C-alpha positions as CSV (number, residue, x, y, z in Angstrom):
1,M,-70.4,60.0,-29.1
2,R,-71.0,63.7,-29.1
3,L,-68.0,66.0,-29.9
4,K,-68.5,69.6,-28.8
5,G,-65.0,71.1,-29.4
6,E,-65.3,73.9,-26.8
7,K,-61.8,73.1,-25.3
8,L,-60.1,71.8,-28.4
9,R,-57.0,73.8,-29.2
10,L,-55.8,73.7,-32.8
11,S,-53.4,76.6,-32.6
12,R,-49.6,76.6,-31.8
13,G,-49.9,78.6,-28.7
14,G,-48.8,75.7,-26.3
15,R,-45.3,74.9,-24.6
16,H,-42.4,74.5,-27.1
17,S,-40.1,71.3,-27.1
18,N,-36.6,71.6,-25.5
19,P,-33.9,70.5,-28.0
20,W,-31.4,69.8,-25.2
21,R,-33.9,67.4,-23.5
22,M,-34.2,65.6,-26.8
23,L,-30.5,65.3,-27.1
24,V,-30.3,63.7,-23.6
25,Y,-33.0,61.2,-24.6
26,I,-31.1,60.3,-27.7
27,V,-27.9,59.7,-25.7
28,I,-29.7,57.5,-23.1
29,I,-31.2,55.4,-25.8
30,A,-27.9,55.0,-27.6
31,A,-26.2,54.1,-24.3
32,G,-28.8,51.5,-23.6
33,V,-28.4,49.9,-27.0
34,L,-24.6,49.8,-26.5
35,I,-24.9,48.2,-23.0
36,L,-27.3,45.6,-24.4
37,R,-24.9,44.8,-27.2
38,L,-21.9,44.5,-24.8
39,N,-23.9,42.3,-22.5
40,Q,-24.7,40.0,-25.4
41,V,-21.0,39.5,-26.2
42,G,-20.0,39.1,-22.6
43,E,-18.2,42.4,-22.1
44,V,-20.4,43.5,-19.2
45,Q,-22.4,41.6,-16.6
46,P,-25.9,42.4,-15.4
47,L,-26.3,44.2,-12.1
48,F,-26.9,42.4,-8.8
49,L,-25.0,39.2,-9.8
50,P,-23.1,37.6,-6.9
51,T,-19.5,38.7,-6.7
52,Q,-17.1,36.1,-7.9
53,G,-14.3,35.0,-5.5
54,P,-10.7,34.5,-6.6
55,T,-9.9,31.3,-8.5
56,R,-7.5,29.0,-6.6
57,G,-4.2,28.6,-8.2
58,A,-1.7,25.7,-8.3
59,R,0.3,27.2,-5.4
60,S,-2.8,27.0,-3.2
61,F,-3.4,23.4,-4.0
62,A,0.3,22.5,-3.6
63,E,0.3,24.1,-0.1
64,E,-2.8,22.1,0.8
65,A,-1.1,19.0,-0.4
66,E,1.9,19.6,1.8
67,V,-0.3,20.1,4.8
68,H,-2.1,16.8,4.1
69,F,1.3,15.0,3.6
70,F,2.6,16.4,6.9
71,A,-0.7,15.4,8.6
72,G,-0.3,11.9,7.3
73,D,-3.3,11.9,5.0
74,L,-1.6,10.7,1.8
75,Q,-4.7,10.2,-0.2
76,A,-5.8,13.8,0.4
77,A,-2.2,14.9,-0.5
78,I,-2.5,13.0,-3.8
79,D,-5.8,14.6,-4.6
80,A,-4.5,18.1,-3.9
81,Y,-1.3,17.5,-6.0
82,Q,-3.5,16.3,-8.8
83,A,-5.5,19.5,-8.7
84,A,-2.3,21.5,-8.7
85,T,-0.9,19.7,-11.7
86,V,-4.2,20.5,-13.6
87,M,-3.6,24.2,-12.9
88,E,0.1,24.1,-13.9
89,P,0.6,21.2,-16.3
90,G,4.2,22.4,-17.0
91,N,5.4,22.3,-13.4
92,A,7.5,19.1,-13.2
93,E,8.2,19.3,-9.5
94,L,4.5,19.2,-8.7
95,F,4.2,16.0,-10.7
96,A,7.3,14.6,-8.9
97,K,5.8,15.4,-5.5
98,L,2.6,13.7,-6.7
99,A,4.5,10.6,-7.7
100,R,6.4,10.6,-4.3
101,S,3.1,10.7,-2.4
102,Q,1.7,7.9,-4.5
103,T,4.8,5.8,-3.9
104,Y,4.7,6.2,-0.1
105,S,1.0,5.6,-0.1
106,S,1.5,2.2,-1.7
107,S,3.0,0.9,1.5
108,L,-0.4,1.2,3.1
109,L,-2.3,-0.9,0.6
110,T,-3.0,-4.4,1.8
111,T,-2.7,-6.5,-1.4
112,L,0.3,-6.8,-3.8
113,D,-1.9,-6.1,-6.8
114,D,-3.1,-2.8,-5.3
115,R,0.4,-1.8,-4.5
116,R,1.6,-2.6,-8.0
117,A,-1.3,-0.6,-9.5
118,R,-0.5,2.5,-7.4
119,L,3.2,2.3,-8.3
120,A,2.3,2.0,-12.0
121,E,0.4,5.3,-11.6
122,A,3.5,6.8,-9.9
123,R,5.7,5.6,-12.7
124,D,3.5,7.2,-15.4
125,I,3.5,10.5,-13.4
126,I,7.3,10.7,-12.8
127,D,8.1,9.7,-16.4
128,Y,5.9,12.6,-17.6
129,A,7.7,14.9,-15.1
130,V,11.1,13.9,-16.7
131,E,9.6,14.5,-20.2
132,I,8.7,18.1,-19.4
133,S,11.8,18.9,-17.4
134,P,14.7,16.6,-18.3
135,E,17.3,18.6,-16.4
136,N,15.5,18.7,-13.1
137,V,17.6,17.1,-10.4
138,T,14.7,16.6,-7.9
139,V,12.6,14.9,-10.6
140,H,15.3,12.4,-11.4
141,A,16.0,11.7,-7.8
142,I,12.3,11.0,-7.1
143,R,12.2,8.8,-10.2
144,A,14.9,6.7,-8.6
145,L,12.6,6.3,-5.5
146,V,9.5,5.4,-7.6
147,Y,11.3,2.8,-9.7
148,D,13.1,1.3,-6.7
149,W,9.9,0.8,-4.8
150,S,8.4,-0.7,-8.0
151,A,11.2,-3.2,-8.1
152,T,10.6,-4.1,-4.4
153,A,6.9,-4.8,-5.2
154,E,7.9,-7.4,-7.8
155,V,7.9,-10.2,-5.2
156,R,7.0,-13.9,-5.2
157,D,6.3,-15.7,-2.0
158,T,7.1,-19.2,-3.1
159,L,10.3,-20.9,-4.3
160,V,10.5,-24.6,-4.3
161,V,13.1,-27.4,-3.7
162,G,15.5,-27.5,-6.6
163,D,15.4,-23.8,-7.3
164,V,18.7,-21.9,-7.4
165,V,18.5,-19.0,-5.0
166,R,20.6,-16.2,-3.6
167,V,20.4,-15.6,0.2
168,Q,21.1,-12.5,2.2
169,A,21.2,-13.3,5.9
170,N,22.3,-12.0,9.3
171,V,23.7,-14.1,12.2
172,D,22.0,-13.6,15.5
173,D,23.5,-13.8,19.0
174,A,22.7,-17.5,19.1
175,G,24.7,-18.2,15.9
176,R,21.6,-18.8,13.8
177,M,21.6,-17.5,10.2
178,I,18.4,-15.4,9.8
179,A,17.4,-14.9,6.2
180,R,16.6,-11.3,5.2
181,I,16.1,-12.0,1.5
182,I,15.8,-15.2,-0.5
183,E,15.5,-14.7,-4.3
184,S,15.9,-16.8,-7.4
185,E,19.4,-16.8,-8.9
186,D,19.9,-17.8,-12.5
187,N,23.7,-17.2,-12.7
188,I,25.0,-20.5,-11.2
189,E,24.6,-24.1,-12.2
190,P,22.1,-26.2,-10.3
191,G,24.0,-28.5,-7.9
192,S,26.9,-26.1,-7.4
193,T,27.4,-23.8,-4.4
194,D,28.9,-20.4,-4.4
195,G,31.2,-19.1,-1.7
196,M,29.8,-16.9,1.0
197,V,30.6,-13.2,1.0
198,E,30.6,-11.2,4.3
199,E,29.7,-7.5,4.3
200,G,29.5,-6.2,7.8
201,T,26.8,-8.3,9.5
202,M,25.4,-9.4,6.2
203,F,26.2,-12.8,4.7
204,I,25.5,-13.4,1.0
205,F,25.7,-16.7,-0.8
206,S,24.0,-18.7,-3.6
207,G,22.9,-22.3,-3.8
208,V,20.2,-24.9,-4.5
209,V,17.2,-25.2,-2.2
210,E,17.7,-28.7,-0.8
211,E,15.1,-28.8,2.0
212,K,12.3,-26.4,2.8
213,S,9.9,-26.0,5.8
214,L,7.9,-23.1,7.2
215,D,10.8,-22.1,9.6
216,Q,14.0,-23.4,8.0
217,W,15.5,-23.8,4.5
218,V,18.6,-25.7,3.6
219,V,20.4,-23.8,0.8
220,G,23.6,-25.2,-0.6
221,G,24.3,-27.1,2.6
222,R,23.6,-24.1,4.9
223,T,20.5,-23.9,7.1
224,V,18.8,-20.5,7.3
225,E,16.0,-19.5,9.5
226,V,12.9,-18.0,7.9
227,T,10.8,-15.4,9.8
228,P,7.7,-13.4,8.9
229,Q,10.1,-10.6,7.9
230,T,12.0,-12.7,5.3
231,L,11.4,-11.5,1.8
232,V,11.1,-14.4,-0.7
233,R,11.1,-13.2,-4.3
234,N,11.6,-13.9,-8.0
235,P,13.0,-11.1,-10.1
236,N,10.1,-10.8,-12.6
237,R,10.3,-7.2,-13.7
238,R,12.5,-6.3,-10.7
239,E,15.7,-6.1,-12.6
240,E,14.1,-3.9,-15.2
241,F,12.8,-1.5,-12.6
242,L,16.1,-1.5,-10.6
243,T,18.0,-0.6,-13.8
244,E,15.7,2.4,-14.3
245,A,16.1,3.4,-10.7
246,E,19.9,3.2,-10.9
247,N,19.9,5.3,-14.1
248,A,17.7,7.9,-12.5
249,A,19.9,8.1,-9.4
250,N,23.0,8.4,-11.6
251,R,21.4,11.1,-13.7
252,A,20.4,13.1,-10.7
253,S,24.0,12.8,-9.3
254,S,25.5,13.9,-12.6
255,L,23.3,17.0,-12.7
256,D,24.2,18.0,-9.2
257,P,27.0,15.9,-7.5
258,G,26.2,17.3,-4.1
259,N,22.5,16.8,-4.1
260,I,21.5,15.3,-0.8
261,L,18.2,13.7,-2.0
262,A,19.8,12.1,-5.0
263,Q,22.5,10.6,-2.8
264,A,19.9,9.2,-0.4
265,F,17.8,7.6,-3.0
266,K,20.9,6.2,-4.7
267,A,21.7,4.5,-1.5
268,E,18.2,2.9,-1.4
269,V,18.7,1.6,-4.9
270,Q,22.1,0.2,-4.0
271,V,20.8,-1.7,-1.0
272,D,18.3,-3.4,-3.2
273,E,21.0,-4.2,-5.6
274,G,23.0,-5.9,-2.8
275,E,25.7,-3.2,-2.8
276,F,25.5,-2.8,1.0
277,A,28.8,-1.1,1.7
278,L,28.1,1.6,-0.9
279,A,24.6,2.0,0.3
280,L,25.6,2.4,3.9
281,D,28.3,5.0,2.9
282,N,25.9,7.1,0.8
283,A,23.0,6.9,3.2
284,Q,25.2,7.9,6.1
285,Q,26.7,10.8,4.2
286,A,23.3,12.1,3.1
287,A,21.9,11.9,6.7
288,Q,25.0,13.7,8.0
289,A,24.6,16.4,5.3
290,V,21.0,17.0,6.5
291,E,22.2,17.3,10.1
292,D,24.9,19.8,9.1
293,L,22.5,22.1,7.3
294,S,21.8,25.4,9.1
295,G,18.2,25.5,8.0
296,P,15.4,23.0,7.3
297,F,15.6,20.7,4.4
298,E,12.4,19.8,2.5
299,Y,13.2,16.2,2.1
300,A,14.8,15.5,5.4
301,M,12.2,12.8,6.3
302,D,13.1,10.9,3.1
303,V,16.8,11.0,3.9
304,H,16.5,9.6,7.4
305,R,14.0,7.0,6.2
306,V,16.5,5.8,3.6
307,Y,19.3,5.6,6.2
308,A,17.0,3.6,8.4
309,T,16.1,1.3,5.6
310,V,19.8,0.6,4.9
311,L,20.6,0.0,8.5
312,E,17.6,-2.4,8.8
313,N,18.9,-4.4,5.8
314,Y,22.2,-4.6,7.6
315,G,20.5,-6.0,10.7
316,Y,21.3,-2.9,12.7
317,Y,17.8,-2.8,14.1
318,L,18.3,-0.4,17.0
319,Q,20.1,2.1,14.8
320,A,17.4,1.8,12.2
321,I,14.8,2.5,14.8
322,E,16.7,5.7,15.8
323,E,16.7,6.9,12.2
324,Y,13.0,6.0,11.6
325,Q,12.2,8.0,14.8
326,K,14.1,11.0,13.4
327,A,12.0,10.7,10.2
328,A,8.9,10.5,12.4
329,E,9.9,13.6,14.3
330,I,9.9,15.5,11.0
331,S,6.7,14.0,9.7
332,P,4.9,12.8,12.8
333,N,1.8,11.5,11.2
334,L,3.1,9.2,8.5
335,T,1.9,5.9,9.8
336,F,4.2,3.8,7.6
337,L,7.1,5.1,9.6
338,Y,5.6,3.7,12.9
339,L,4.8,0.4,11.2
340,Q,8.5,0.1,10.3
341,I,9.6,1.0,13.8
342,G,7.3,-1.6,15.1
343,A,8.6,-4.2,12.6
344,N,12.2,-3.5,13.8
345,Y,11.2,-3.9,17.4
346,R,9.5,-7.2,16.4
347,E,12.8,-8.4,14.9
348,L,14.5,-7.6,18.3
349,Q,11.8,-9.7,20.0
350,D,10.7,-6.5,21.8
351,I,7.0,-7.2,21.4
352,D,5.8,-4.6,23.8
353,N,7.5,-1.8,21.9
354,A,6.4,-3.3,18.5
355,L,2.8,-3.3,19.6
356,Y,3.1,0.3,21.0
357,Y,4.2,1.7,17.6
358,F,1.6,-0.3,15.7
359,D,-1.0,1.0,18.1
360,K,0.3,4.5,17.6
361,A,-0.4,4.1,13.8
362,V,-3.9,3.1,14.7
363,K,-4.5,6.2,16.9
364,I,-3.1,8.5,14.2
365,N,-5.5,7.0,11.7
366,D,-8.4,7.4,14.2
367,Q,-7.5,11.1,14.7
368,L,-7.4,11.7,11.0
369,K,-10.5,9.6,10.4
370,I,-8.5,7.4,8.0
371,K,-9.9,3.9,7.6
372,D,-6.7,1.9,7.1
373,P,-6.6,-1.8,8.0
374,T,-2.8,-2.0,7.8
375,P,-1.9,-1.3,11.4
376,Y,-4.5,-3.8,12.6
377,L,-3.0,-6.4,10.3
378,A,0.5,-5.6,11.8
379,I,-0.9,-6.1,15.3
380,G,-2.6,-9.3,14.3
381,K,0.5,-10.7,12.7
382,T,2.6,-9.9,15.9
383,Y,0.1,-11.7,18.2
384,Q,-0.1,-14.5,15.7
385,W,3.7,-14.8,15.8
386,E,3.5,-15.0,19.6
387,G,0.8,-17.7,19.5
388,E,-1.8,-15.3,20.9
389,F,-4.4,-16.4,18.3
390,F,-7.5,-14.9,20.0
391,I,-6.1,-11.4,20.2
392,S,-4.6,-11.8,16.7
393,A,-8.1,-12.7,15.4
394,I,-9.7,-9.7,17.1
395,N,-7.3,-7.3,15.3
396,I,-7.7,-9.0,11.9
397,E,-11.5,-8.9,12.3
398,R,-11.2,-5.1,12.8
399,A,-9.2,-4.9,9.6
400,L,-11.9,-6.9,7.9
401,E,-14.5,-4.5,9.2
402,I,-12.6,-1.6,7.6
403,D,-12.1,-3.5,4.3
404,P,-14.9,-6.1,4.1
405,A,-14.5,-7.1,0.5
406,N,-10.7,-7.9,0.7
407,P,-10.1,-11.6,0.1
408,D,-6.5,-11.4,1.4
409,I,-7.8,-10.2,4.9
410,Y,-10.3,-13.1,4.8
411,G,-7.4,-15.4,4.1
412,R,-5.3,-14.1,7.0
413,L,-8.1,-14.4,9.4
414,G,-8.8,-18.0,8.2
415,I,-5.2,-18.9,8.9
416,V,-5.4,-17.6,12.4
417,Y,-8.7,-19.5,13.0
418,F,-7.0,-22.7,11.7
419,Q,-3.9,-22.2,13.9
420,A,-6.3,-21.7,16.9
421,R,-8.0,-25.0,15.9
422,N,-11.2,-23.2,15.3
423,Y,-11.8,-25.3,12.2
424,E,-15.5,-24.6,11.5
425,S,-14.9,-20.8,11.5
426,A,-11.8,-21.4,9.3
427,I,-13.9,-23.1,6.7
428,D,-16.4,-20.3,6.4
429,I,-13.7,-17.6,6.3
430,L,-11.3,-19.4,3.9
431,E,-14.1,-20.1,1.5
432,C,-14.5,-16.4,1.0
433,A,-10.8,-16.0,0.4
434,V,-10.4,-18.9,-2.0
435,R,-13.8,-19.2,-3.7
436,G,-15.3,-15.8,-3.0
437,C,-18.6,-14.8,-1.4
438,T,-21.8,-13.1,-2.6
439,V,-22.9,-9.8,-1.0
440,E,-25.3,-11.7,1.2
441,E,-22.7,-14.2,2.3
442,N,-20.2,-11.4,2.9
443,R,-22.7,-9.6,5.2
444,E,-23.5,-12.8,7.0
445,R,-19.8,-13.4,7.8
446,I,-19.2,-9.8,8.9
447,C,-22.2,-10.1,11.2
448,R,-21.0,-13.4,12.7
449,F,-17.3,-13.0,12.9
450,V,-16.7,-9.2,13.2
451,Y,-19.8,-8.1,15.2
452,R,-20.3,-11.5,17.0
453,L,-24.0,-11.5,16.2
454,D,-26.2,-14.5,15.3
455,D,-28.4,-12.3,13.0
456,P,-27.1,-12.8,9.4
457,E,-28.8,-9.5,8.5
458,C,-27.5,-7.3,11.3
459,E,-27.9,-3.6,10.8
460,Q,-24.1,-3.1,11.2
461,A,-23.6,-4.8,7.8
462,D,-26.3,-3.0,5.9
463,E,-23.9,-0.8,4.1
464,I,-21.8,-3.6,2.7
465,N,-22.7,-3.9,-1.0
466,E,-19.6,-5.6,-2.3
467,E,-19.0,-9.3,-3.1
468,V,-15.7,-10.9,-2.2
469,L,-13.8,-12.0,-5.3
470,G,-11.9,-15.2,-4.5
471,L,-8.1,-15.1,-4.9
472,E,-6.6,-16.9,-7.9
473,L,-4.2,-19.6,-6.9
474,G,-0.7,-18.3,-6.9
475,P,2.3,-17.6,-4.7
476,K,0.4,-15.1,-2.6
477,S,-2.6,-17.3,-2.0
478,V,-1.2,-20.8,-2.0
479,E,-1.2,-21.0,1.9
480,Y,-4.9,-20.1,1.9
481,Y,-5.6,-22.8,-0.6
482,Y,-3.8,-25.7,1.1
483,T,-5.1,-24.7,4.5
484,Y,-8.6,-24.6,3.1
485,G,-8.1,-28.0,1.6
486,S,-6.7,-29.4,4.8
487,V,-9.6,-28.1,7.0
488,L,-12.2,-29.4,4.5
489,A,-10.5,-32.9,4.6
490,A,-10.6,-32.7,8.4
491,F,-14.4,-32.8,8.4
492,Q,-14.5,-35.9,6.2
493,G,-17.4,-38.1,7.5
494,H,-18.9,-35.3,9.7
495,E,-22.7,-35.5,9.5
496,D,-23.0,-31.7,9.1
497,Y,-20.7,-31.7,6.1
498,P,-21.8,-34.4,3.7
499,G,-19.6,-34.7,0.6
500,I,-17.1,-32.1,1.9
501,C,-14.2,-34.1,0.4
502,N,-15.4,-33.3,-3.1
503,E,-14.5,-29.7,-2.6
504,A,-11.3,-30.7,-0.9
505,E,-10.2,-32.8,-3.8
506,E,-10.9,-29.9,-6.2
507,I,-8.6,-27.8,-4.2
508,F,-5.9,-30.5,-4.0
509,A,-6.1,-30.9,-7.8
510,E,-5.6,-27.2,-8.4
511,L,-2.6,-27.2,-6.0
512,M,-0.9,-30.1,-7.8
513,T,-1.4,-28.4,-11.1
514,Q,0.8,-25.4,-10.1
515,F,2.8,-26.5,-7.1
516,S,3.8,-30.1,-7.8
517,N,7.4,-29.2,-7.3
518,D,6.9,-27.7,-3.8
519,A,7.6,-30.4,-1.2
520,L,5.6,-28.7,1.5
521,V,2.5,-28.4,-0.7
522,V,2.9,-32.0,-1.9
523,A,3.1,-33.3,1.7
524,I,0.0,-31.3,2.7
525,V,-2.0,-32.5,-0.3
526,A,-0.9,-36.1,0.3
527,E,-2.1,-36.0,3.9
528,G,-5.5,-34.5,2.9
529,Q,-6.0,-37.0,0.2
530,A,-5.2,-39.8,2.6
531,I,-7.9,-38.5,5.0
532,C,-10.5,-38.2,2.3
533,G,-9.5,-41.6,0.9
534,G,-10.0,-43.2,4.3
535,T,-6.4,-44.3,4.7
536,A,-5.7,-41.8,7.5
537,L,-7.7,-40.5,10.5
538,P,-8.7,-36.8,10.5
539,P,-7.5,-34.7,13.4
540,E,-9.7,-34.4,16.4
541,I,-12.1,-31.5,15.8
542,P,-12.8,-29.4,18.9
543,P,-16.3,-28.0,19.5
544,E,-17.0,-24.6,18.1
545,P,-16.2,-22.0,20.8
546,T,-18.8,-19.7,22.2
547,L,-18.3,-16.2,20.7
548,T,-18.0,-13.3,23.0
549,P,-18.3,-9.6,22.0
550,S,-15.1,-8.1,20.8
551,P,-13.6,-5.5,23.1
């Protein structure tokens, strides 16, 4: 490389540096270092990041929950209240409203175990609410509701001959004594009979179960009619829960003697304790207090619902319907209100109106896209009661479509098939209820009995991925067991069912282990064993009917 140096300047004759410019450069550099440091510690954010929206607060979630509750979507209300309590863990009334929603939602669950589990959640929530706000009247009032419904869920469907029971009954126009509640009673000696107490239209007495059939019980020399609405129960934890409910109601009343909600829920506790006169007085006063208010009352639905419940227990079905309707006017999408209205019409033998309100619950669920089998089960039960077994089966099949892994729904459908003398179908369905079914067996039955298809792998059942867990033998399932045993025995000697009595005998042995003191069960088992032993003829088995598509 050749360097010539002609244009090389070594002198100081060029442009001089500007000290102010240098100062600006130094400031920019220092500012950059500062911004970089602040960005590292999170004090400033880089440019062009998306703008963050406002974070939802507890009030927003609580308002959403109230909208869902009013709309009748109780599960969505529960979810929103849970989100609100996370945002405000010290707000006791949010927890109380969550527990209230959980309690009401328990009425829509189809099995007793599910209801008890939901109510256990509600008890945990309301007890926490009391812990964080022990002087809150609303919290204590709602605690009375939660524990009272928990007590009601402690039921047992079977009492046997020789048990000492307490009966609450109404007398109908024909002079028949209709049992509302039959529950075990440990306070009188077996063999003795207590006097009968009359409270309005309610008659209360205790005695020993002397005879027992599906429709009538003889208790202490008195014959009482048993209907699908009769509640048969053992106390279990009921007394414990009722005591807690009573304490909560009393605490709420002591904190605010004029509190309407506390008075209403106290009435609901009193009716479950058998104090009907006090319950009626308190419920009536609470309902009147709501009517007298100049403005809206947040818990008006609850008050009218309680008054309806008290009237229903008195046997005043028409008045109960009116109060349930007032509650439904306030909260028009709560389907359990319509189910209660329908049940009261059914007690009045007004089947058309009963079915109308059950169907109304179905339509509300359809509008809200809520998959709830309960209204279909109510419709099916009503038609079953009327002897309309085909229509009953269609509705229970629809319930099974919604909840295809529910063994209790399988059991109910099996009973209807049995009553319709559709014995082959009853075997397949009751087997799932009692012994359970694999996923494949479940799909096959849904295809056959719900969708009326011969294809055991129909597309409609592709999304079913749950097996059916058979019900353990107990008071809630005993009818499914002895019906299953009976229908198995009926096919003794049938060429398509070789060795079928082996399974029947297993069922009978299980029944006798737990229900050897129940005269009805013993008679059914004896008849089935006689058929399987060849000492009695099985009933005539009609041919399997041709299945037609469900409407």
